[in-house]
N, C-alpha and C positions, 0 to 999 in steps of 0.2 A: 112484676109478679115475683114472689119469693122463689127462689132455686131450691127445687127439692134436694133432700137431705142424701148425700153419694151412698150408695150400698155399696161396700167393699170389705164387708165382714165375712164373706163366702158362706154364711150362714143365716136362716131367719131369725133365729134368737140373737144372734151377736150382731145383725143389723138393727134388731129392735132396741138393744141395749145403747148402740151406738146413735139414737136419736138424741141421747144428751151430749152435748158439746160443750165440757167445762171450760173450754179455752177461750169461750167468746161471752160476753154477757148476754143473758137472755138466752142461751144457747139450748132451749129445750125446743126439739123439732117436734114436738107433741104437746104444743102449750094449749091447744083447743081441740075441743071433740071433732070439729071439723078438721083439723089437721091430722088427727088418726084416722079418720075415715078415708082422707087423702091416701096417707101413707099405706093403709091396708088396700086401698083400690089400686094402686101401683104396683103391688105384690101380689095382686089376685086372691086378696082375703075378704071375707065378708065381715065388715067390722061391728055389726050388730049396734045394740044400744047401751053400751059400755060407758059409766060414768068416768070421767077425766081421773077421778081418784083411784078407780079400780085399773085403768091403764096403767098410771103413774105408780100404783102398789105393786102390780105384778111386775113390771118393769125393773123396779128396785128389788124384787126378791129374786128374779134372775139375774141381776148385774151381781148381787150380794154371792152368789155361787159362781158365775164366770168369771168376774173380775180375779179372784183368790188362783184359779187354774192359771189363768191367762200370766201371772207372773210367777208360776212354779209352788205356790202355797196350796194347802188344802182349804175348802172352803169350811167355815163354821159348820158344826153340826147343827145349830138352829135353822142357818139358811137351808142346808139340804133337806132338812124334815119340812121347812116352809113350803120349798117347791115339790116334795114328794106329795105334800098334801093338795098343793094345787094341780098336781097332775092326776092324782087319784079323783078329785072334782071334775076335770076335763075329761077324761076317758069315761066317767060314768054317763056323761052325755052324747057318748059316739054309740055307732052301731060296728060291730066287727064283721067285715066283709072278707071275703077271699081277696087277697092282694093288698088289706090293710083297713085303715079305720076310714068309716064313712062321718064327716063331721056336720053337725046341724048347721044351718044358714044362722050367721050372726056369731060365729064360734072364734073368732079371731083371736083373742086372748087365751084360749083352751087350745088354739093350734101354735101358739107362739110358746107357751108354756110346754106343750109336747115338744116341740122342736128342741127347746133348751134342754129336756129331760133325755131325749134321743142322743143329743150331742155330748153330755157327759157319760152317758153309759156306751159311748162308741170309743173307739181308739183314737177318733179325732180330736176329743180333748186334750191331747197332749199336743197338738198343734196350734192350740190357741195361745195368741201372743197379744201383748199391749205394744202400740204404736212407740217407737223412740221418740216420736215428736210431738205427739199428742195422747189424750186420753182414750182414743177409741181402740178397740179389740178386733182382730180379724184373725181367720184360720190360715196358719202358714200351710201352704200345698205345694211350696217352691220343691224343686228334686232335691236340694241339699238342707231343707230346713234353716234358711239363714235369712228370710225376708225380715224386714228392720220395721218397715212403714206400712200404715194402713194402705196406701195407694203411693206409688212412683209419681204419679201425676200431680198429687197434693203434696204430702208430708214428705216424701222423697226429695222433690225439686226444691221444696223450702229450706231443706237441710244442705244441700248441697250448694244453693245460692249464698247461703249464710257461710259456709266453709270457704266458699270463694272470695266472698268479701272479706272475711277476716284475714285469710292469706295476703290478700292485695294490700289491707291495711297495715300488716306487718312487715311486707316488704318495702313500704315506703320509707 
C-alpha cells in the first residue's frame, strides 16, 4: 500500500499545495480522483464529485499565490485575482452561522480555497517558507522563526546526513 503524503505544512491549504512533490518522478500524490478522496477523508473533508482537472486547477491557483509568499515575493496580481474569484464562488455556497461558515457536503475544494484565502489575509502568511531541501512549503511557527525544513524527520535528517558524509569525504 502507498504511504500517505506527509502533512507538515501547518495549514490545510499548504498541505494541499504539498501534494505535488516535484523532487520525485510522478510526484503527484493526487494523481487520481480516488487519491483526492482519500486525502480529503484523512483530513476530515467531504471530497464531493470534483473532477481531477478541477482539483489540479484549484491547487495550481493556490500554489501560484502561496509559493511567491514563501520566498518573500509578491504574488502576481492575476494569481491573487484568480484566488479571489474562487473564494467568492466558494463563499456563495456557504451559510453564515454564529461561530463561522457552514460548508455544504462535498465542499472540499471550496474549503481549501477558503483556507488559502484566510492564510494570506492573516499575519501568518509572513511565516510561510519553502523547505531548504525540497519544494514543499510550511508555516514556520518556531519561536525564533528559523525553521529551515519542511520536517526535521525527513529533509532535516537528509541534509545533516549529506553534510556528515561530505565532511567525512573531505577528511580522508
